N, C-alpha and C positions, 0 to 999 in steps of 0.2 A: 503494499500500499504506499502511496506517495506521501512524502512529508508535506505538511500544510505549509504554504508560503507565507512569508512575513508581509507580502504586498497588501495583506488585509489589515496591516498595522497602520493606525491613522493618527493624526496629530493629538487627538483627544487622549489617546493612549499614553503618549509621551508627557502631555500635561499633568496627568494623573501621577506620573513619576516625579513631578516637579519641575519639568522642562518649562521654561517661560519664553525663551527667545524663539521667535519664528524662524530666524536663520539657523540656529542649533537643530531645531526639529526638522528643517528642510535638509540639512546635512545629514542627520541620522537617517532619515527616510531614504535618502539617495544612496547611503552606503548599504542600507539593508536590501535595497533593490538592486545592487551590483551582482554580477554573475556569481561571485563567490559566496555570497550570503543569501541570495533570494530564496533558497530552499530551507533556511534556518527556521525552526519551529517558533511560534510566537512566544512561548514561555521563556525559551532560551534568549530570545531577542530582548525581551523585557528585562530579564535578569542582568544581562551585560549592559544594557542602557542605564539601568539603575547604578551599577557599579561605576560606570563612567561618570555619571552625574554626582555620585557622592564623592568621587576622587578622581578627578580628570588627569592629575599628575601621573597616575598609574598607567595611563595609556597614551601618553605623549610620545613614547617610543614605539607604539605599535603601528605597523605599516598600514593596517586597515582602518583603525579607528582615530588615527592621528588628527584628521581634520576636524573631527567632533571634539576631541579632547582639547585641542588648541583653542577652539572657540569657547569652550567652558571654563578654561583657566582664568581665574580673576584677572581683571584688567584695571589696576589702579591708574589714577591720573598720572600721566607722564610728565616728569619734571626734569629728566636728564637727556640732554641732546647729545647725539653722536657727533664726532668730528667730521667735517664735511669732506676731508680728504682721507683716502685709504693709505695708511702707511705701507711702504714697500716691504715686501717679504719674500723669501725664496720658496719656490715650488719645485719639488723634485718629481720627475715623470709626469709633468703637466699635461702631456698629451693624452693620457688615459685616466686623469682625475675628472670625475663628473663635475658638471656646472654647479650642482647643488652644494657640493663640498667646497668649491672655490668661493662661491657667493657667501657661504656661512663664514669662511675664513676672512674674506673681505670685510664683513660686517665687525668681526672680532678686532680687526685691525683699526676700526674707528672709535673704539671705546676710549674714553678719556683716560683711563689708567693704563692703556696698552703701551708698552715700550717696544717689543719686538715679537716677531712670530715667524713660523715656518709650517710648510705643509708637506707631509710625507708621501711617498709614492704609492702607499696602500690606501690613501685618503678616500673616504666616502661620506656621504651626507649622514649626519646624526642629529643631535639636539643641543642647541647652544654652540659649543665648539664642535667642529666636525670630527669624526674618528680619524685619526692620523693628524690632528692639529696640535701644534705647540705654540703656546702663547706665554710670553713673559709680561707681567704686569707690575705695577708699583704698589707695594704695601697693601695688597688685596688678594682675596681668594674668590674664584667663581665656582660654586658648587657644580654647575652643569659643564664647567671647563674640565673638571675632574672626571665627571661622569656618575652614572648610577652605580655601577660595580666597582666601588672604591678599592684600590689596591689590586685589582685583578692582575695575574702575574703568571709567568711560566716558571716551572721548575723541572730540571733535568737531573736525573741521577745516572751515572755511567758504572757499570759493573764490569769486572773482570771475568766475563763469560763470553765465549765465542758466539758470533751471530747464528751458527747452525743450531744452537739450542732452541731458537725460535721455531724451526721446522721440527726438530726432534721432539720437542715438549710443548707443541701447539695447544693441545687440550689442557694441559696442566696450567699453562700461563693464562688462557682464557678463564679457567676456574679461579685463578688468583684474582684476576679482576673482578669477577662476580662476587667473590666472598669479602674482599677487602676494600671495595669502593662503594659510594652511595651517591646518588644523583637526584636532582630536581628538588621540589618541595615536600614530596612524600617520604622519600627514603632518607632514613638516618640510622645510625648505629644503635643498637639496644643498649650498649654500654659505651658511650663516647669517651674518648680520652680526655684526661684532665690536662690543662695547660696553664702555665703562669699568667697568660694573657687574659684569662678569665677572671682573675682577681684584681684587675687594674682598677684604679680608683675612679676613673671615668664611667664605669658601670653604675656608680653610686651618684656621681656629681652631675651628670648631664641627662636631663630628662629623656630624651628621645633614645639615648643609649640605655639607659636604665630599663626602658620598656622592652628592649630586645635581648636582655641578658639571658633569660631562659631559653629563647630560641637559639642564641649563639652557643649555649652549652650543648643543646641537643644536636646542632648542625655542625659541630666540630668534626673535621676530618672528611666532610661531605664536599661535592661539587655541585655547581649550578647546572641549569639547563642551557638551551640554545647551542653556542659554539664551545661549551666547556667539555674537556675530555681528560681521560687518563688512558695512556697508550704505551705498548711495548713496541720497540723498534730497533733498527740497527744504527748505531753510531759510528761514523767514519771520520776518525781524527786525520785531517790532512796537513796540519801545521802545528808544530809543537809550541806550547805556551808555558811560561814558568808557573803561573797560577794553577792551571789545569794539571801540570805535571804528569801528562799522559804521552807515551810514545805514540807515533804515528801508527794507525792501525784500526781495526773494526772491534766493536764492543757491543754488548747488549745494553740498551738504554731504556729508561722509564721517564716518560714526559707527561707532565700534567699542567692543565690550564684551568684556572678557576679564580674566584674573587672572594669578596667578603660576605656573600650569601645575603640573608635578609637584613643583617646588621647594617651593611653598606648602603642598601636600597633605602632603608628607612631614614638614614642620616641624609642622604642626597635629597630626598623627597622634602624632608622637613626644612632643611636649611636653603633649599631653592625657593620654597614658599617665603621664608623670611626674607631672603635677599630681594625677591621680586616686589615684596610689599615695601621694603625699605629704600629700594633703588629702582623705581619704575623706569623702564626704557621703551623706546618706540617698538612697534610689533615685531619687526624683523631681528630686533635684539633682546627681546624680553627674557630669553632663557640664558642670557649672558650676564644677568644681574649679579653684582659682586658684593662681598661683605669686606669692609675695611678691617684689617687685622688690628687696628687700634681699639676696636669695639668689642664689647662681650660676645656678641653674636659671632663675630669673626675669630675670636679665640676659642670659642666653643667649638665651632666647626673644625678649625685647625686640630684641636685635640681629638675630636671624634674621628677626623679623617685619618689621623696617625694611628688611632686605636684600630680602626677598620683595616688599615694596611697591615699592621702587625698581626690581627686576627687572620686574615687571608694567608699570610705567611705560616702561621701555625697550622692552618688547615692542610697546607701542602706539606709541612713537616710530617704531619700524622699520616697523610697519604703514603708518603715515601717510607715512613718508618714501618707501617703495617706491611706494605708489599716487600720491602727489603727482608723484613724478618721472615715473611712467608717464603721467599725466594732462598733464604739461607745464605744470603751474600751481603757484605757491606760495600757501599759505593766506593769506587776509587776516586771519584771527584763529583762534585755537584755545581750546577750553574742555576741561578734564580735571579729574575728581574721582573719588576712590575711596570705597568703601563697606563694605569688610570690613577694619577696621582698629581700632587703639587708639591714642589721642593723650593726651598729658599737657596738661591744660587747667586753667585757673582758672574755677571755678564763679561764678554770679552773687553768691553769698555771700562770695566770696573764698577758699574752700577749694580747694587743689590736689586734683586727682583724675585717675584714668585713665579716659577715656571710651571705652567700646566702642561702635562703630557697626556692627552686623552687619546688612547690608542697609539701611543708612540713609545719607543724603547729608549731609555737612557743610554747615551753612547758617548760619555766622556772619555777622555784619554785613557785607555787601558781597562775600561770597564766591560765586563762579560756580559752577554746576554744570549737569549735564544729567540730567534724569529721564525715561527712555524709557518708552513705552507698549508696543505689541506690534508685530509685523511688518505689522499693517494699521491700526495706530492711532498718532497722532502722539506724539512725545516733546517735552519742554519744556526750553528754556534758561531758567534761573532765576538769581536773585540773592538770597542769603540775607538774612534779616531780623534775625538774632541773637535769636530768640525764647528767653527763659530757660527757659519751661515745657517746651520740647522739647529742651533742652540744646543749643540751636543746631543742630538737626537737621531733615531732611525726609526723605520716602520716597526709596527708590533706584529706584522704577519702579511699575508698576501692581500688582504682587503677584499671586501665583497664587491663582485661584478654584478650580481642579482640580489634584490631584496629577498626576504624570507617568502612573502607572498609570490614574488615572480618565480622563484626557484620551484615552488610546489606546482605552479602552473606549467612550467616549461620543461621540467625534468620528469621522466617517468621512472616508475620503480624498476622496470626491466633495464633501463638504460643505467641506472645507478648499480644494479646487481651485477651487470656485465662488466662495468668498469672496475668494480671491486675485485671481481674474479680475474680479470686481465692483470691487474696490478698485484695480485696475491695478497690482498688486505681482508682480514676478518674484522667485520663490524658488529659490535654488540649494542643494541639501541640505535640511537641516531635517527634521522629522517631526511626527507627530500630537501628540507630548507637548509641543510647543512651538506648537500651533495658537493663534490669537488668542483663541479661546473659552475656553481654560484660564486666561485672565487677567482680572483685575477691569477695570472701566471706569476707564480712566485719568482721564477727565473728573471722575468722581466722587471719585477719590483727590485730584486736584488742588483740588477744592472744599473738601476737608476739612483743607487746609493753606495757605489764603490768609494766614493769620497767620504762616506760617513762611518763605514765599518770594515774591518778585515774579517775574512772568513777562515775560521779554524777548523771547521768540520761540518758534517751534516747529520741530520737525524731523519731516517726514512721510517714511517709508521708500518707496522705489520698487524698488530692487533689493537683495535681502537674500541674503547667503550665510552659511550655518551648516554645522556638522558634518553630513556625510551619513550617518554611522553605517556607514562601511565601503562606501558607495555610489559612491565615486570622483568625488564632487562633483556627481553628477546628482541630479535630484529627480523624483519621481512626481507632484509637485504643480504643476509649471510650471518654467520656466527650463531650464537645460542639464543 
């Protein structure tokens, strides 16, 4: 029997939910009548519309509902003007950076507090600052310049185990990922690990942080949804480095990508609202509202942001501890870096600044990092070159070529299954929105940042686990 269409939803239904603006109602009905949602049942449609009405900030990053969420976000009187001129900034790989990301960066370069900026070759449109955007500002912090997933990071452990172990013990390694990782909002460990970060005073001193303490305890050691993953793969060290202290050769590697879970999201949402109310900006810049670091709110956010970053690191530490113990091996070397954060740094001209890297990897002189590709493309172990034009930054990955919605519409299950099989990759969980076809060519991205990083080696995924979207860890595309 066919599902009842939401085309029978009328404006009066939305007004009963509390929608008052005719424009918002029109936008909502247009979205519901789109090809993607026109078969959604009425009850589900009303439920999501109520959620958006109650907290539009939750949906400003959603590809489908973004126009409605943006219309519903409170619009205070605008009393801060942008600079008429766009400050010059360096764009890496500009030819394949979408216009939306460039325009967002242009707007960021018009803020009165902006000192300098750069756009990385993996850049694509986000909210506030584009993903791949680097922005240096004067004595202020922009919550949406950091992003929703505060402290999101990469962590790589390298083991003295030959790569053939992956083929010989494939089922065992898949089982280890099943048993010792958790993903999404529903999966947590029955007995989560303890960590000193959970005893930090910020959990008592900052209201929004205090409210997420229990969730932070439960989610310790778990990974988020979307593009977050834990994977086994082959590490190929091609250049020796004193800090890595590894001979050239191949090793077994464990790579994880995740952030600060519900804690970071709550901090981002709360302080973005605070910033937007205190610093109202024109529509195109409203998500770039900042908090002065001399204010109580600015200091609170800075402390909460650093806590979220440390919590994200603790989660990765637990992931790698669990899997290293289960594997029965201690890592020879580790590399970790984060890419949704703000740092106090001294710029090349000697000025002190707050440097936001939203989806950008720190690449100061000698700083190590990992830049991943996709589930079928290699990532790279890099050493920063301290390039001043990029504000000592590099890309944080390949960057999206297709939005999540576009990927679901354009990529078929059969196509993804064939690609995984051809590349010899086992996928546990995952979905079409994270298909490799949704990402830019990592080799092109790396070619556009030769001046920013030196490549020390690569990581090629072989067994990948991601959020199954409620599928209980199983995948339609291969794996368990």
